[in-house]
N, C-alpha and C positions, 0 to 999 in steps of 0.2 A: 481484408484486413488493412487498416490504415496505421502506419507508423510515422510519428512525428518525432524528429530529433532536433532539439533546440541546442545550438552550439554554445549558447550562454550557460545552459545547464551543464553541458559537458565541461566547460571551463571551470564551473563551480566544483566539479568532482575531479578536476585535474586530468581530464582525458581528451585526447585528440579525436577527431572524427574517425580516422582510420583505426585507431585502437578500439574505439567503441564498436565500430562495424565488425571487427574481428570477434569481439565478445558477443555481439548480437548474433553472428552466424553460429557460434557455439551454443548460444541460448536456444536457437531453433534447430540444433543438431544438423547444421549444414557443414559439409567439409570446407576447410579453410586452408589458405596458403599464405596470403599477404598479411603483413603486420603482426604475425604471431610472436616474433621475437620481442617486439615492444611491449606487448601485453604481458609476456612472461617476465620481462625485466621489471615491470611494475608490480609483480607478485599478485596479479589478478587472475592468473591461470597458470597451469603447469602443462607440460607436454604429456600427451597420452602415450604411455609406454607400449600400449597395444596397437596403436596406429601411428604411422609416421607423421601425417599432417592432420592432426586433430588436437583439440584441447579438452580438458576437463575443467569445468568451472566450479568453484566452491559455492556453497549456499550463500555466503556473503557477497560474492561476485554476482550471482543470480539476483539477489535482493537489490544490489546496486543498479543493475540493468533495469529491473522493474521500476525502481524509484526514478531513474532518469527518464524512462519512457513516460511515466506518469506525470512528472514535473514538466515535461516537454509538451504535453497535450495542450492543444489550443484552448480547450474549455477551462483548463486550470490557469493558463497564462492570462486569459481574458476575464477570469472571474474576479469579482469585487471582494470575494471572501479571503480573509487572512486565515488560512487553514490552520496554521500553528496556534494562533491566538484563539481560534474557535475550539481547537482541541483542548487547550488549557481550560477554557470556560466549561466545556463539557465534563472534563475530568473533575473539576471542582463541584459539579452536581452530584458526583458519586462519593460514597463513603471512602475514608482512608483505610489502608490496611489490605489484608488478603481476604478472599472469599473463604468462609468457614470450610474447613476440611480440605483445603487446597493450598498450594503455594502461589496461586495466581493473584496478582493485585487487582482489586476492583477497577481501578482507574486505568491501568496499563501504562504505557509510556507515550510521551508526546509524539515520537516518531510513528508508532503503530497507529495511534488515533488519527493523526494527520493523514497517514497513508489510507486509512479506511475512508475518511471523508473525501479525499481526492478520488478514490476509486469509485465511490458512489456517483460523483459528478462525471468523471472522465470515461469510465468503463460502462456504467449502468445508466447514464444519461438522466440521473435524478437531480433535479434542481431544488434548492432550498435556500432560505435566508438564514443568517446566523440566529436571528430571533426565533424562527421556527425550530431550528435545531436545539437551542437551549430550552425552549418550552417543552418540546417532545421529551427531552432527556429528563427534565425536572418532573414531568408528569409520570414518566415510567418509574423513576426512583421513588416518588411519593406514593405510588400505588402499593408499596410494601410498607407495612408498619415498621419493620426493621429489616435491614438487609439479611436475607437468608439464602439457602442454597438454591432456591428456585429462581432467584433474581440473576439475570445474565450479567456477565462482565461487560464493561462499557464496549470493548472491542466487538463482542458478540452481539450486543444490542444494536450496534451500528450496522454490522454486516458480517455474515457468515457465508462463505462460498465453498463450493466443491468444484474442483477443476476436472474437466473431462480431458483436456489436453493443455499444452503450454499456453495457447492463445484463446482458448474457449472455456467459458464457465458453463457447467451443466445445470447448476442450481444455485440460487442465492436465497438467503433468508435475512430479512431486515425488519425488526420491530420498529426501528427508528423511522424507516420509510412509512410503515403502517401508521404510526402515531401522527406523523406530519400529514399524510394523506387524509386521515380521519379528521384532523383539526381543520383542514381546508374545507 
């Protein structure tokens, strides 16, 4: 496993390296002792009442750690893609509103779509250009006469993963990748 921590990304999220390392240890269920009080002061974690030197991370804190690790990845840092801008462009390819019979929006949120795109590049080593991404998304959406329940939400079209453990994915599904590969 390779972990890259970019201190500029930590500054963006108002975290010191020591504080992030404490959170990272909790993320990987490693016993911790140092910097616990600073993380608790920032309300990113709470003391575990069942163990003296351990923390419990909220889902929001876990999401923050995952986002920092993703944004710190060299493939993301060195990419020419503006992932947020591309997320907006892909969202605009999708219909507005919610998928029929659900409360889920077709387009999702910029944060979720950006995260999915970055994950494809950083975690799954899938490279694509913005043009390929937009073309694949438009082709997928236009393959339906009108949006119906069989059409995937944008986030699911991009990437669906099933986690085997914290740092390993057992299975991924991406029609987005399939469309791009087929177009190549």
